[in-house]
C-alpha positions in Angstrom: 23.7 28.2 20.7 21.2 31.3 21.2 18.5 31.1 23.8 16.2 32.5 21.7 14.8 32.5 17.9 14.9 36.5 16.9 12.6 37.5 14.3 12.8 41.0 13.1 10.5 43.1 10.5 8.2 40.2 9.6 5.8 41.2 6.8 4.2 38.3 5.2 0.5 38.3 4.2 -1.0 40.4 7.0 2.2 40.7 9.7 2.6 44.7 10.2 6.3 44.7 10.5 6.7 42.8 13.7 9.8 41.7 15.8 9.7 39.3 18.8 11.9 36.6 20.5 10.7 33.2 21.0 12.6 31.3 23.6 14.2 27.7 22.2 13.4 24.4 23.6 10.0 25.5 25.2 6.7 24.8 24.6 5.4 27.7 22.7 1.4 28.5 21.9 0.6 30.9 19.3 -3.0 31.9 19.7 -5.1 34.9 18.7 -8.5 35.3 16.5 -9.0 33.3 13.5 -7.2 35.3 10.5 -4.8 37.0 13.2 -1.8 36.1 11.3 -1.1 33.3 13.5 -0.1 30.6 10.7 1.2 33.5 8.7 4.0 33.7 11.4 4.5 30.1 12.2 4.2 28.7 9.0 4.6 31.1 6.0 7.5 32.9 7.9 9.4 30.7 10.5 9.1 27.4 8.8 9.4 28.5 5.4 12.5 30.2 6.3 14.1 27.4 8.2 13.2 24.9 5.5 14.8 27.3 2.8 17.9 27.6 4.7 18.0 23.9 5.2 17.4 23.1 1.4 19.8 25.8 0.7 22.9 24.0 2.6 22.1 20.8 0.4 24.0 20.3 -3.2 22.6 21.7 -6.4 22.2 18.1 -7.2 20.0 17.2 -4.1 18.2 20.6 -4.1 16.8 19.8 -7.9 14.7 16.9 -6.3 13.2 19.1 -3.5 10.9 21.7 -3.5 12.4 25.0 -2.5 10.3 27.6 -0.5 10.3 31.3 -1.3 12.1 33.4 1.2 9.3 35.1 3.3 9.2 38.9 3.6 11.5 39.3 6.4 14.1 41.1 7.8 16.1 38.5 9.5 15.5 35.8 11.4 18.5 34.2 14.0 18.9 31.2 16.1 16.3 29.2 13.5 16.6 25.6 14.0 15.9 23.1 11.0 12.4 23.0 10.8 9.4 20.1 10.5 5.8 21.1 10.2 3.1 18.8 11.7 0.2 20.2 9.8 -3.5 18.6 9.3 -3.1 17.6 5.9 -4.3 13.9 5.1 -1.3 11.5 5.2 -1.6 10.0 1.9 -3.8 9.2 -0.9 -2.2 6.2 -2.1 -4.5 3.2 -1.5 -1.3 1.1 -0.2 -0.8 3.2 2.6 -1.9 2.3 5.9 -1.5 3.2 9.5 0.7 0.6 9.6 2.9 1.4 7.0 2.9 5.3 7.7 4.2 4.7 11.4 6.8 1.8 10.4 5.1 -0.3 12.8 3.9 -2.8 9.9 7.9 -3.2 8.9 8.7 -4.4 12.5 5.6 -7.2 12.6 6.9 -8.1 8.8 10.1 -8.5 10.7 8.7 -10.2 13.7 6.7 -13.0 11.5 9.6 -13.4 9.3 11.7 -14.4 12.5 9.5 -16.3 14.7 6.2 -17.0 12.7 5.0 -20.5 12.5 4.0 -21.8 9.3 1.0 -23.5 8.0 -0.3 -25.2 5.1 -2.5 -22.8 3.3 -5.0 -25.8 2.2 -5.6 -28.1 5.2 -4.1 -25.4 8.0 -1.6 -28.2 9.6 1.4 -26.8 10.9 4.3 -27.4 8.4 7.7 -28.6 8.7 11.0 -28.8 6.7 11.3 -31.0 3.7 14.4 -33.7 3.5 16.1 -34.3 0.0 14.7 -38.2 0.3 11.0 -36.6 0.3 12.0 -34.3 -2.8 13.2 -37.3 -4.8 9.9 -39.4 -3.6 7.5 -36.7 -5.1 9.5 -36.3 -8.3 9.4 -39.7 -8.8 5.4 -39.9 -8.6 5.7 -38.1 -12.7 4.7 -40.9 -15.0 7.3 -42.1 -17.2 8.0 -40.2 -20.2 7.6 -37.0 -18.4 10.3 -34.3 -19.4 12.3 -32.7 -16.4 14.1 -29.6 -15.9 16.0 -29.2 -12.5 17.1 -25.7 -11.5 18.7 -23.6 -8.9 16.7 -20.3 -8.5 19.7 -18.5 -7.2 18.0 -14.7 -8.4 14.4 -14.0 -7.5 12.8 -10.5 -8.3 16.3 -8.3 -7.7 17.3 -5.5 -9.8 20.8 -5.4 -11.9 22.2 -6.7 -14.9 24.5 -9.7 -13.3 27.3 -9.8 -15.5 29.5 -11.0 -12.9 27.2 -13.6 -11.8 27.2 -15.0 -15.7 30.7 -14.9 -15.5 31.1 -17.0 -12.3 28.5 -19.8 -13.4 30.9 -20.0 -16.6 34.1 -20.6 -14.9 32.0 -23.3 -12.5 30.9 -25.1 -15.6 27.3 -24.7 -15.8 25.8 -24.3 -19.5 22.4 -22.9 -19.3 20.5 -20.4 -17.3 16.7 -19.6 -17.3 16.1 -15.5 -17.1 12.5 -14.5 -16.6 11.1 -17.7 -18.0 13.5 -17.8 -21.2 16.2 -20.2 -21.7 19.8 -19.0 -22.4 23.3 -20.7 -23.2 25.7 -19.5 -20.9 28.3 -18.8 -23.9 26.2 -16.2 -25.5 25.7 -12.6 -24.4 23.0 -12.3 -22.0 22.2 -8.6 -21.6 19.5 -7.5 -18.5 18.1 -4.1 -17.9 19.6 -3.0 -14.7 16.3 -1.2 -13.4 13.8 -4.1 -13.8 13.5 -6.9 -11.5 14.9 -10.4 -12.6 14.4 -14.0 -11.7 17.5 -16.4 -12.9 17.5 -20.0 -12.6 20.5 -22.2 -13.1 19.8 -25.3 -15.4 21.3 -28.3 -13.3 20.0 -31.3 -15.1 17.4 -32.3 -18.3 16.3 -35.7 -18.2 13.4 -37.8 -19.4 11.2 -39.5 -16.4 12.3 -43.5 -16.5 13.2 -45.9 -13.7 16.5 -45.9 -12.3 17.0 -42.3 -12.1 16.9 -41.8 -8.3 20.7 -41.6 -7.7 20.8 -38.8 -10.7 18.0 -37.0 -9.2 20.0 -37.0 -5.8 22.9 -35.5 -7.1 20.9 -32.8 -9.3 18.8 -32.0 -6.2 21.6 -31.7 -3.5 23.4 -29.6 -6.0 20.6 -27.1 -6.4 19.7 -26.9 -2.9 23.5 -26.0 -2.3 23.4 -23.3 -5.1 20.0 -21.7 -4.0 20.0 -22.1 -0.3 17.9 -25.0 0.2 15.5 -24.2 -3.1 14.9 -26.5 -6.0 12.6 -25.7 -8.9 11.5 -28.3 -11.2 9.8 -27.8 -14.6 7.5 -30.7 -15.9 6.2 -31.5 -19.5 3.8 -34.3 -18.6 2.5 -36.3 -21.6 -1.2 -36.3 -21.9 -3.3 -37.2 -25.0 -3.2 -33.8 -26.1 0.6 -33.3 -25.9 2.2 -32.3 -22.8 0.8 -30.3 -19.8 3.3 -27.7 -18.3 3.8 -28.2 -14.4 6.4 -26.2 -12.4 6.8 -27.2 -8.4 9.4 -25.3 -5.9 10.7 -27.8 -3.3 12.2 -26.2 -0.1 14.3 -27.5 2.3 12.6 -25.2 4.6 8.8 -25.7 4.5 6.7 -28.2 3.0 3.2 -30.0 3.6 3.4 -33.5 2.5 -0.3 -34.1 2.6 -1.1 -31.5 0.3 2.4 -31.4 -1.7 2.7 -28.0 -1.1 5.9 -25.9 -0.8 6.6 -22.6 0.9 9.6 -20.3 0.1 12.0 -19.5 2.7 9.8 -17.0 5.3 11.4 -13.4 4.5 10.0 -10.1 5.2 9.4 -9.3 2.2 6.7 -12.2 1.9 4.4 -10.2 4.0 4.5 -6.9 2.2 1.2 -6.4 0.1 3.7 -3.8 -1.8 5.9 -6.3 -3.1 5.0 -9.0 -5.7 6.3 -12.0 -3.5 4.1 -10.9 -0.6 1.0 -9.4 -2.5 -2.3 -11.3 -3.4 -1.7 -12.0 -7.3 -5.6 -11.3 -8.1 -5.6 -7.7 -6.7 -2.0 -6.8 -6.4 -2.0 -5.9 -3.1 -4.9 -3.4 -2.9 -7.0 -5.8 -1.0 -10.4 -4.2 -3.2 -11.1 -4.6 -6.9 -12.5 -2.0 -8.7 -15.0 -3.5 -11.6 -18.2 -2.5 -13.7 -21.2 -3.0 -11.3 -24.2 -4.4 -12.9 -26.5 -2.1 -10.7 -25.0 0.7 -11.7 -25.0 -0.3 -15.5 -29.0 -0.8 -15.6 -30.2 2.7 -15.9 -33.7 1.8 -14.3 -34.6 -1.8 -13.9 -38.6 -0.8 -14.1 -38.1 0.5 -17.7 -38.0 -2.1 -20.6 -35.3 -2.4 -22.9 -37.2 -0.7 -25.5 -37.6 2.2 -23.0 -33.9 2.3 -22.2 -33.4 0.2 -19.2 -29.7 0.1 -20.1 -27.7 3.0 -21.6 -24.2 2.6 -20.5 -21.2 2.9 -22.8 -23.6 3.0 -26.0 -25.1 -0.1 -25.4 -28.3 1.6 -25.7 -30.9 -1.3 -27.1 -33.8 1.5 -27.5 -31.9 3.3 -30.5 -33.1 1.2 -33.4 -30.3 2.2 -36.0 -27.4 1.1 -33.2 -25.1 -2.1 -33.3 -26.5 -2.6 -30.0 -30.2 -3.1 -31.6 -28.6 -5.4 -33.7 -27.5 -7.9 -31.1 -30.5 -7.7 -28.8 -32.7 -8.6 -31.6 -30.5 -11.4 -32.5 -30.8 -12.6 -28.6 -34.3 -12.1 -28.8 -34.4 -14.6 -31.8 -32.5 -16.8 -29.8 -33.4 -16.8 -26.4 -37.1 -15.8 -26.7 -38.0 -12.9 -24.5 -39.9 -9.7 -24.9 -37.9 -6.3 -25.1 -41.5 -4.7 -23.9 -41.0 -6.3 -20.5 -39.5 -4.5 -17.3 -35.7 -5.4 -17.1 -36.3 -6.3 -13.5 -39.3 -9.1 -14.6 -37.1 -10.8 -17.2 -36.0 -13.8 -16.3 -32.8 -14.1 -14.3 -31.0 -16.4 -16.8 -32.1 -13.8 -19.5 -30.7 -10.7 -17.5 -27.5 -12.7 -16.8 -27.1 -13.2 -20.7 -27.6 -9.6 -21.3 -25.0 -8.4 -18.7 -22.5 -11.1 -18.6 -22.3 -12.5 -22.3 -23.8 -16.0 -23.6 -20.5 -17.9 -23.0 -19.5 -17.7 -26.8 -22.6 -19.1 -28.7 -22.6 -17.9 -32.3 -25.6 -15.7 -33.2 -27.2 -14.7 -36.1 -26.7 -10.7 -36.3 -28.8 -8.9 -38.8 -26.9 -5.8 -39.1 -28.5 -3.8 -42.1 -30.5 -1.4 -40.2 -27.4 0.0 -38.2 -25.2 2.9 -38.7 -22.4 0.5 -39.8 -23.8 -2.8 -41.3 -21.7 -5.9 -42.0 -24.4 -7.7 -44.1 -27.5 -9.7 -42.8 -25.3 -13.0 -42.8 -23.4 -11.7 -40.0 -22.6 -14.2 -37.3 -20.8 -13.4 -33.8 -20.9 -14.3 -30.1 -22.4 -11.6 -27.3 -19.8 -10.7 -24.9 -22.2 -9.0 -22.5 -22.8 -5.2 -21.2 -20.5 -5.9 -18.4 -17.3 -7.4 -19.9 -17.8 -4.9 -22.7 -17.4 -2.0 -20.4 -14.5 -3.6 -18.9 -12.6 -4.2 -21.6 -13.4 -0.6 -23.0 -11.7 1.0 -19.8 -8.7 -1.0 -19.9 -7.9 -0.2 -23.3 -8.6 3.2 -23.6 -5.8 5.8 -23.0 -8.2 8.6 -22.8 -8.5 10.0 -19.4 -12.1 11.4 -20.1 -13.2 7.9 -21.1 -11.9 6.2 -18.0 -13.6 9.2 -16.0 -17.0 7.9 -18.0 -16.6 4.4 -17.3 -15.5 4.6 -13.8 -19.3 6.1 -13.0 -20.5 2.3 -13.6 -17.6 0.9 -11.2 -17.3 -0.1 -7.6 -15.2 -1.3 -5.2 -15.6 -4.8 -4.0 -13.1 -7.0 -1.5 -10.9 -9.4 -3.7 -12.4 -12.6 -3.7 -9.3 -14.4 -3.2 -7.7 -12.5 -0.1 -10.9 -11.1 0.9 -9.4 -7.6 1.7 -6.2 -9.3 3.4 -3.8 -8.1 0.6 -1.3 -11.0 0.8 -0.9 -14.4 -0.7 -2.3 -17.5 1.3 1.1 -18.7 2.0 2.0 -15.3 3.8 -1.2 -15.6 5.6 -0.8 -19.1 6.9 2.0 -18.1 9.1 0.8 -17.1 12.5 2.3 -15.8 15.7 0.4 -16.6 18.8 -2.0 -18.2 16.6 -2.8 -14.9 14.4 -1.7 -14.5 10.9 -0.2 -10.6 10.3 -3.5 -9.5 8.7 -5.7 -10.7 11.8 -3.2 -8.8 14.1 -3.3 -5.4 12.2 -7.1 -5.4 11.9 -6.9 -5.2 15.7 -7.1 -1.5 17.4 -3.5 -0.4 18.9 -4.0 -1.2 22.4 -5.1 -4.3 21.9 -2.0 -5.1 19.6 0.1 -3.4 22.2 -1.4 -5.9 24.9 -1.1 -9.3 22.3 2.8 -8.6 22.0 3.2 -7.8 25.7 1.2 -11.2 26.8 2.8 -13.5 23.9 4.6 -16.6 25.0 7.4 -17.4 23.5 10.2 -20.5 23.6 13.4 -19.3 25.0 14.8 -19.0 21.3 12.0 -17.3 19.9 11.9 -15.0 22.8 15.9 -13.9 22.7 15.3 -13.3 18.7 12.2 -11.4 19.3 13.4 -9.0 22.1 14.7 -6.0 20.1 11.7 -6.1 17.8 9.0 -6.5 20.5 10.7 -3.4 22.7 10.5 -1.1 19.5 7.1 -2.3 18.5 6.1 -1.6 22.1 7.3 1.9 21.9 6.0 2.8 18.6 2.3 1.5 19.7 2.8 3.6 22.9 3.4 6.7 21.4 0.4 6.5 19.3 -1.8 5.4 22.1 -0.3 8.5 23.8 -1.5 11.0 21.2 -5.1 9.4 21.5 -5.1 7.1 18.6 -5.6 3.6 20.3 -8.7 3.1 18.7 -7.2 3.3 15.2 -6.3 -0.1 13.5 -2.9 -0.5 11.5 -4.6 -2.3 8.5 -6.8 1.2 8.2 -6.4 2.9 4.9 -4.2 6.6 5.2 -6.7 8.1 3.2 -9.6 7.8 5.4 -7.9 9.6 8.2 -9.3 13.0 9.5 -6.6 15.9 9.3 -6.1 15.8 12.9 -5.5 11.9 13.1 -2.7 12.1 10.5 -1.5 15.0 12.1 -1.0 12.8 15.4 0.5 9.9 13.6 3.3 12.1 12.3 3.8 13.6 16.0 4.1 9.8 17.3 6.4 9.3 14.3 8.6 12.0 15.1 8.8 11.3 18.8 10.2 7.6 17.8 12.7 9.1 15.7 14.5 10.6 19.0 15.6 13.7 17.3 17.0 16.9 19.3 17.6 20.6 18.3 14.8 20.7 15.9 11.6 23.3 15.6 8.5 21.7 15.6 5.6 23.6 14.2 2.1 22.1 14.8 -1.2 23.1 13.6 -3.9 22.8 16.4 -3.1 19.0 17.5 -6.1 19.1 19.8 -8.7 19.7 17.7 -11.4 16.8 17.6 -9.7 15.5 20.9 -11.6 14.4 24.0 -10.2 16.2 27.2 -9.2 13.3 28.5 -6.9 12.3 25.4 -5.9 16.1 25.1 -4.1 15.4 28.6 -2.2 12.6 27.0 -1.3 14.8 23.8 0.1 17.1 25.9 2.1 15.0 27.9 3.5 13.7 24.3 4.5 17.3 23.3 6.4 18.2 26.6 8.0 15.1 25.8 9.3 16.1 22.7 10.4 19.4 24.4 12.2 17.6 27.0 14.1 15.7 24.3 15.9 18.8 23.3 13.2 20.4 20.9 11.3 23.7 20.3 7.5 23.0 20.0 5.6 25.9 18.5 2.1 25.1 18.4 -1.1 27.4 16.6 -3.8 26.6 19.1 -7.2 28.0 20.7 -7.5 25.7 23.2 -7.7 26.5 26.7 -5.5 23.6 28.1 -2.9 23.8 25.8 -2.5 27.5 26.7 -2.1 26.9 30.2 0.3 24.4 29.8 2.7 26.2 27.6 6.0 27.6 28.8 5.3 30.8 26.7 2.5 32.4 25.0 2.5 35.1 21.8 -0.9 36.5 21.3 -1.8 37.8 17.9 -4.5 40.3 17.0 -6.1 42.6 18.1 -8.3 41.8 15.4 -8.8 39.6 12.1 -7.3 40.4 8.7 -6.1 43.8 8.2 -6.9 44.4 11.7 -4.6 41.8 12.9 -1.0 40.9 12.4 0.5 42.5 15.6 1.8 41.1 18.6 -0.8 41.8 21.4 1.0 40.3 24.4 4.0 37.5 24.9 4.7 36.0 28.1 3.4 33.0 30.3 -0.3 32.2 30.7 -0.6 34.2 33.9 1.2 37.2 32.1 -1.2 37.0 29.4 -4.5 36.7 31.6 -2.9 40.2 33.5 -2.7 42.0 30.0 -5.7 44.2 29.4 -5.4 44.7 25.7 -5.3 40.8 25.0 -8.7 39.6 24.8 -7.2 35.9 25.1 
């Protein structure tokens, strides 16, 4: 392998046909005035050519999924390695992306909780244990006589595929019916499923009506289901009532159940702790932790004005317009609830403000629409949906990006009322390690998380199971601490990170990957760092170099330049006055050069 990267005739942007050699497997710093051509050389020439050559080495099929960079204006580059750019762009704008998911630390935490987590009841908080077949039958026998029961074995839950072979195997085994995505099918008919959609399949084992003397039959069916579905039994019950039948489904598990609250937990798997998976995500906010809803305070234009003066004007609900549909409704509300349209909105009784904003719970009003632009006659009757629900309905139903943008000005984000921002189901949050659930742990800063995991007291069996996971977690958390990010929490959204924080996170991830023979190009990684943390960052960069990589840094920081193995000073000026190599060599050699202002 060549000992250096040889560049000949680089003319990208303001570069003046420069040629130089950059030593490999060294910490190299590019410095100079802003606009002197540092980024043009590092990113637009060296990185662009390295990335282009790597992409060209792939098959034509793979290349169609990758953005290929244009060839830079250069005569030749020799000795170039695969290049990775770590710049200061924000990591991700995806609201589901967090520090934990970007660094993959959260994946190891999910595995840790799935393997050694201790489940508790989501309702009473008591530690729960496994359920026996007799306890399951006791619970089923509590249904009143006449209840229609279907006992099923959930053999596929939320997996993609067509499952043709599975259906054939079930037919050969003598089963007659299955329920697929909530719909019953006979196995002797052809069942076609979409390959790329997630499906849930349950085998119907028994159908019966509850009456005395069924315990032996229930026991046989339950044991068959538990054997077929790895310890799970699903019971669909239609309970007789005065209005017909009430439908209920209960999942029984040989794994974990709270007998006091009659709650059954599915087997604990890593996906149970993923807020990007429907089996782990809070069903209310779908794992976002936030709800975006119409904000009543944003709907009211000015609470000091009356409705006649235009206190509310959002989404066409301008009650001051006497020819509008809104005016017909507000007049009907005045007749029914007796309030004034000339009183400031803030001075109206709270119950009246509540009705105007959120509706009158379905009570019919006599609405006179004869003066509106779209009359329906004086005998028209309707309930009042409310301004806020009306705007939310329009936002959901519109397909226009322009109208969505209009309604979003009346919206605000609030924590999910069910998970309170934790993003996960109650069952997932009820699993604890060391007394903390996974959300509580990820809301700690990185340094305390590392200490918590190091001090964790486990049984011999759990310690053996968790040994490799804890080792990996400790290393990755250590990398983040080394780059000065010990103050971050794993639950922090990636979109809120600064450019420097996002860059150092990617740097820590690359160290964890342990790659060798790579060219890393960084853009001012020391920006925003305290001098104490800068020394730790430099140690991290040297570690990356010592793995057998070339580290090329665009930097102005004096400490970084002094710590480098090789310096390239660009200049002498900026823009058209730059683009040349002023000096190269060690920091001492650069300081001895009279032409260098660095």
